[in-house]
C-alpha positions, 0 to 999 in steps of 0.5 A: 272153696276153703280159702273162700270161707276163711276169708268170708268168715270174718263178714259172717261174724260181724253179719251174726254180731249185728243181728244180735245187736238189734235184740239188745236194748241200747241206751237205756242210761238215758231214761234212767236220767231224771233230767235230761237236755237235747236240741230240737229241729223242726220244719213244716207249714204255717198259715195265718187264717183271717176272716173275710169280709164284704168287699176285703179279702186277705188270705195268706199262702202256706209257707215253709218254715223252719225252727231250732230249739233247745230241750229240757225233760223232767222225767215223773215216772217211766211213762210220763215226762214234762218237757220244755222247748224254748226256741225260735222259727222263721217263715217266708210267705206272702199274703194276697190282699183283695180290696174291691177285686183289686189283688196286691201280694204282699211278701212277709217273712215272720219270726217267732220266739216260742215258749212251750210246754207240755207233757210227754206219754211214753209207750212200752219200749219194744227193744230199741223203739218206743211210741210217744204222744205229747200235748202241751200249749205255749206263747209266741211272741212274733217280733215283726207284726207289721204287714209293709207294702212299700215302706208303708204299714197295711195292717199289724198282725197279733204279736202275742198268742197262746197256742196248743199242741199235739204230736206223735212220735218214736223214739229210737235208742242208740248206744249214745243218744236218743232220737225222737222224730215225730209228726204234730199240729199246732194252733193259736187259741188266743191273738192279741190284737191291735186297734186299726183305724178301720174296723173291718179290718180290725174285725177280721184280724180279731178273729184270726188264728195260726195253724201249723204242721211239722215234722221234728226231730230231737236229739238227746 
């Protein structure tokens, strides 16, 4: 029994040390920086919302999208920071076209360049966890707006859009980096529109908007 206690002593010491470290604030040097950089990954669901008209309906099946972004943050106060996360995202979805009760499935890949800016609000830090809320706006460029079938251009989506976004999350501190998972919602508020030959179709595309629900993680 004595020898067993001696063998278990290092494990007990390690567990005790780990328990003590849980209550030690880590990564405090990160919050002292006025300017920080990082990487952001994001996955979620995206949808084009298009109005219907008499005899014509165009629906977009919600698709999974993924994005990769750079992160730059400037801290003005302990609880407020300005951020920018330029990056790219991609989705692979399909439109369902219903014209005079005739259904056509139209696959479409979307490539976006996003240039968002926003403000992040911090709650009080509880050891190595800190709640966050952020709101922002931004510009998106759709690189492939033309929706085609059999190499024929059926209609064009807006190439340029302005959007608003909001999310809630937490900052998790480690000795070396800060990890920031969050969930949020993004919606376009202004979309540019090309004039189509079909006035009905032009009206439908003009009133469309894009929405995204996402989960993201920032490493900095």
